[in-house]
N, CA and C of each residue as an Amber inpcrd file, in Angstrom:
protein
   207
  54.7550000 -18.5610000 -90.1310000  53.8430000 -17.8760000 -91.0250000
  54.5880000 -17.3000000 -92.4060000  53.3430000 -17.7920000 -93.0400000
  53.0150000 -17.3240000 -94.7860000  52.8610000 -15.8990000 -95.1210000
  53.3640000 -15.7600000 -96.2320000  53.2620000 -14.1460000 -96.8780000
  52.3310000 -14.6280000 -98.2430000  51.5150000 -13.8320000 -98.4230000
  50.4190000 -13.7470000 -99.4900000  50.4180000 -12.8210000-100.4200000
  51.5590000 -12.4920000-101.6650000  51.1270000 -11.2730000-102.5410000
  49.1620000 -10.8430000-102.3660000  49.3850000  -9.2660000-101.9640000
  47.8800000  -8.8830000-102.2210000  47.9230000  -8.0110000-103.1030000
  46.7460000  -7.9460000-103.7830000  46.5290000  -6.5300000-104.9410000
  45.3810000  -5.7810000-104.3690000  45.8150000  -4.7610000-103.9330000
  44.5620000  -3.9980000-103.6370000  43.7710000  -2.9870000-104.4180000
  42.7740000  -2.5360000-104.7320000  42.5500000  -1.7820000-105.8120000
  41.4190000  -0.5580000-104.4880000  41.2950000   0.4710000-105.2460000
  40.9470000   1.8070000-104.6650000  39.4360000   1.4790000-105.3370000
  38.3750000   1.3210000-104.3170000  36.7360000   1.2220000-105.0430000
  36.1220000   2.5830000-105.3560000  36.0350000   2.6820000-106.7450000
  35.4450000   4.1160000-107.2590000  34.0310000   4.5650000-106.3470000
  33.3880000   3.8310000-105.6650000  32.6240000   4.3870000-104.7530000
  32.6270000   4.2320000-102.9900000  33.8620000   4.0920000-102.8110000
  34.3480000   4.2150000-101.8840000  34.9790000   2.6650000-100.9660000
  36.4090000   3.1720000 -99.8580000  36.6760000   1.8370000 -99.5030000
  37.7240000   1.3130000-100.4580000  38.3580000  -0.2650000-100.3580000
  38.7840000  -0.8380000-101.0710000  38.8730000  -1.9330000-101.2260000
  38.9110000  -2.8740000-101.8460000  38.8620000  -4.1500000-101.7140000
  40.5970000  -5.2940000-102.3110000  40.5270000  -6.3200000-102.4530000
  41.2400000  -6.7310000-102.6440000  41.4620000  -8.1220000-102.8580000
  42.5640000  -8.9490000-103.5370000  42.2720000 -10.2790000-103.9450000
  44.0480000 -11.0430000-104.0590000  43.9380000 -11.9530000-103.7540000
  44.7520000 -12.7630000-103.4710000  45.1160000 -13.8520000-104.6150000
  46.3830000 -13.3240000-105.3790000  46.4510000 -14.0630000-106.8540000
  46.7410000 -15.9930000-106.5700000  47.2690000 -16.0890000-105.3310000
  47.6900000 -17.4470000-105.2640000  46.7000000 -18.3550000-104.3640000
  45.7760000 -17.5660000-104.0120000  44.6910000 -17.9590000-103.2820000
  42.9870000 -18.3270000-104.3850000  43.1240000 -18.6180000-105.2900000
  41.3930000 -18.6110000-106.3060000  40.4110000 -17.9100000-105.2920000
  39.8920000 -17.2860000-105.5200000  38.3380000 -17.1490000-104.4910000
  38.6010000 -16.1540000-103.5860000  39.9100000 -15.5300000-103.1970000
  39.8850000 -14.9060000-102.1790000  39.9460000 -13.3200000-102.3580000
  39.2300000 -12.5450000-101.7180000  38.9150000 -11.3080000-101.9630000
  38.8630000 -11.2610000-100.6910000  38.5480000  -9.7240000-100.8440000
  37.8300000  -9.4180000 -99.1810000  37.8710000  -7.1070000 -99.4500000
  36.9370000  -7.1630000 -98.3230000  37.2010000  -5.6320000 -98.4970000
  37.2270000  -4.8240000 -97.4900000  37.0060000  -3.4420000 -97.3450000
  37.2500000  -2.3520000 -96.4160000  36.9040000  -1.0450000 -96.6900000
  36.4950000  -0.6880000 -95.4590000  35.9710000   1.2320000 -95.8870000
  37.7910000   1.9460000 -95.6940000  38.4240000   1.3090000 -94.6980000
  39.7920000   1.6560000 -94.8880000  40.8720000   1.0230000 -95.3370000
  42.6030000   1.1210000 -95.8340000  42.9560000   0.1840000 -96.1030000
  43.8680000  -1.0310000 -94.2920000  43.5480000  -0.0790000 -93.6060000
  43.9040000  -1.1480000 -91.6830000  42.5060000  -1.7830000 -92.1580000
  41.0640000  -1.5630000 -92.0540000  40.1220000  -2.3550000 -92.0450000
  40.3620000  -3.5480000 -93.3020000  40.8720000  -3.3930000 -94.2710000
  40.8990000  -4.4610000 -95.7570000  41.7950000  -5.0040000 -95.1670000
  42.9520000  -4.5100000 -94.3450000  44.0240000  -5.5920000 -94.4850000
  43.7210000  -6.4830000 -93.2340000  42.7040000  -5.8660000 -92.2250000
  41.9350000  -7.0290000 -91.1570000  41.5860000  -8.0520000 -92.1560000
  40.3730000  -7.6350000 -92.5410000  39.5800000  -8.6280000 -93.2150000
  40.0820000  -9.7750000 -94.4390000  41.1160000  -9.2310000 -94.9080000
  42.1330000 -10.2270000 -95.8110000  42.6000000 -11.1490000 -95.3970000
  42.9410000 -10.3670000 -94.0830000  43.8920000 -11.7510000 -93.0470000
  42.7690000 -12.8150000 -93.1970000  41.6060000 -12.4080000 -92.4690000
  40.3160000 -13.3100000 -92.6360000  40.1370000 -14.0260000 -93.3300000
  40.3210000 -13.4240000 -94.4460000  39.9370000 -14.2720000 -96.0720000
  40.3470000 -15.4560000 -96.2670000  42.0930000 -14.6900000 -96.3890000
  43.2640000 -15.5380000 -96.2670000  43.0750000 -17.1010000 -95.3080000
  43.0790000 -16.9750000 -94.1770000  42.8980000 -17.8180000 -93.4370000
  41.6460000 -19.1560000 -93.1910000  40.3760000 -18.3010000 -94.0840000
  39.3290000 -19.4650000 -94.2250000  39.7030000 -19.9640000 -95.6290000
  40.3070000 -19.0000000 -96.2630000  40.2590000 -20.2770000 -97.7190000
  41.3560000 -21.3400000 -97.3610000  42.5410000 -21.0990000 -96.9010000
  43.5930000 -21.9940000 -96.4350000  42.5660000 -23.3090000 -95.6300000
  41.7390000 -22.8520000 -94.7090000  41.7080000 -24.3410000 -94.0470000
  40.5900000 -24.6260000 -95.1490000  39.4340000 -24.3160000 -96.0730000
  38.6750000 -24.8570000 -96.9830000  39.6250000 -25.2890000 -97.6790000
  41.2930000 -24.8990000 -98.1020000  41.8140000 -25.6950000 -99.0750000
  42.4550000 -26.9350000 -98.6050000  43.1030000 -26.7870000 -97.2050000
  43.3520000 -28.0170000 -95.7140000  42.5030000 -29.1180000 -95.9900000
  41.2010000 -28.7280000 -96.1750000  40.0570000 -29.8260000 -95.9040000
  40.2400000 -30.7660000 -97.1910000  40.3800000 -29.8070000 -98.4220000
  40.2520000 -30.5550000-100.0290000  41.3420000 -30.5550000 -99.9990000
  42.6030000 -31.1920000 -99.1560000  43.7080000 -31.4320000 -99.8860000
  44.4180000 -30.9660000-100.6980000  44.2260000 -29.5520000-100.7860000
  44.7640000 -28.7440000-101.8230000  45.9730000 -27.7890000-101.3610000
  46.4380000 -27.2090000-102.1520000  47.6740000 -26.2880000-101.7110000
  47.5280000 -25.1490000-103.0490000  48.1620000 -24.0450000-101.8220000
  48.1350000 -22.3470000-102.9510000  48.9320000 -22.6870000-104.1460000
  48.1770000 -21.6690000-105.4360000  49.3440000 -21.9210000-106.2000000
  50.7920000 -21.4360000-105.9260000  51.8580000 -22.4130000-106.3420000
  53.3710000 -21.6100000-106.2860000  54.1320000 -20.9530000-107.3990000
  53.0750000 -20.6490000-108.2140000  53.6690000 -20.4170000-109.2170000
  53.1400000 -18.9830000-109.7150000  52.6180000 -17.8060000-108.7880000
  52.3330000 -16.8260000-108.5310000  53.2970000 -16.0340000-108.3820000
  53.4460000 -14.7140000-109.3410000  54.2160000 -13.7270000-109.2570000
  53.8730000 -12.2820000-109.8170000  54.0520000 -11.6670000-108.7770000
  53.7770000 -10.2890000-109.0490000  55.1200000  -9.0540000-109.3670000
  54.5270000  -8.7750000-110.9160000  55.6330000  -7.8800000-111.5920000
  55.0450000  -6.4580000-111.3580000  55.7190000  -5.2260000-111.1750000
  55.8110000  -3.6450000-111.6160000  56.3710000  -4.0430000-112.9710000
  55.7850000  -3.5010000-114.0130000  55.8970000  -2.7200000-115.0740000
  55.6120000  -1.3950000-115.3740000  56.7690000  -1.0090000-116.0910000
  56.2380000   0.1900000-116.4240000  56.2270000   0.1220000-118.0550000
  55.8550000   1.4130000-118.6090000  55.0210000   1.2390000-119.8390000
  55.5220000   2.6240000-120.3470000
Protein backbone atom coordinates (compact mmCIF):
# COMPACT_ATOMS: atom_id res chain seq x y z
CA UNK A 1 0.00 0.00 0.00
CA UNK A 2 1.42 3.37 -1.01
CA UNK A 3 0.57 6.68 0.63
CA UNK A 4 0.10 9.97 -1.18
CA UNK A 5 0.06 13.42 0.38
CA UNK A 6 -3.32 14.99 -0.25
CA UNK A 7 -4.10 18.69 0.12
CA UNK A 8 -7.67 19.30 1.28
CA UNK A 9 -9.46 22.59 0.64
CA UNK A 10 -12.78 23.76 2.05
CA UNK A 11 -15.01 25.01 -0.76
CA UNK A 12 -16.57 28.40 0.07
CA UNK A 13 -19.84 27.19 -1.50
CA UNK A 14 -19.89 24.07 0.69
CA UNK A 15 -18.10 20.77 0.85
CA UNK A 16 -14.45 20.04 0.22
CA UNK A 17 -12.08 19.34 -2.65
CA UNK A 18 -8.65 17.74 -2.68
CA UNK A 19 -5.59 17.52 -4.89
CA UNK A 20 -2.76 14.98 -4.93
CA UNK A 21 0.47 16.82 -5.86
CA UNK A 22 2.40 13.67 -6.82
CA UNK A 23 -0.30 12.73 -9.34
CA UNK A 24 -0.86 15.56 -11.83
CA UNK A 25 -4.54 15.98 -12.62
CA UNK A 26 -5.68 14.00 -9.58
CA UNK A 27 -8.50 15.95 -7.93
CA UNK A 28 -11.73 15.01 -6.19
CA UNK A 29 -14.52 16.53 -4.14
CA UNK A 30 -17.09 15.61 -1.50
CA UNK A 31 -19.75 17.13 0.72
CA UNK A 32 -18.03 15.81 3.89
CA UNK A 33 -14.42 14.92 4.62
CA UNK A 34 -15.42 11.24 4.84
CA UNK A 35 -17.01 11.39 1.39
CA UNK A 36 -14.02 13.32 0.09
CA UNK A 37 -11.55 10.69 1.34
CA UNK A 38 -13.55 7.90 -0.28
CA UNK A 39 -13.71 9.85 -3.56
CA UNK A 40 -10.03 10.81 -3.54
CA UNK A 41 -9.03 7.16 -2.99
CA UNK A 42 -11.03 6.26 -6.10
CA UNK A 43 -9.41 9.14 -8.01
CA UNK A 44 -5.91 8.03 -6.97
CA UNK A 45 -6.63 4.46 -8.03
CA UNK A 46 -7.92 5.64 -11.42
CA UNK A 47 -4.97 7.96 -12.06
CA UNK A 48 -2.49 5.24 -11.07
CA UNK A 49 -4.15 2.76 -13.44
CA UNK A 50 -3.89 5.22 -16.35
CA UNK A 51 -0.29 6.10 -15.48
CA UNK A 52 0.59 2.41 -15.32
CA UNK A 53 -0.96 1.82 -18.75
CA UNK A 54 1.12 4.72 -20.10
CA UNK A 55 4.32 3.51 -18.44
CA UNK A 56 4.51 6.56 -16.17
CA UNK A 57 5.35 6.76 -12.48
CA UNK A 58 4.14 9.17 -9.78
CA UNK A 59 6.39 12.15 -9.11
CA UNK A 60 8.85 11.12 -6.40
CA UNK A 61 10.21 14.56 -5.52
CA UNK A 62 7.01 16.02 -4.02
CA UNK A 63 7.30 17.42 -0.51
CA UNK A 64 4.56 18.98 1.60
CA UNK A 65 5.91 21.58 3.98
CA UNK A 66 4.16 23.36 6.82
CA UNK A 67 5.51 26.93 6.72
CA UNK A 68 4.92 29.41 9.53
CA UNK A 69 5.12 33.13 8.71
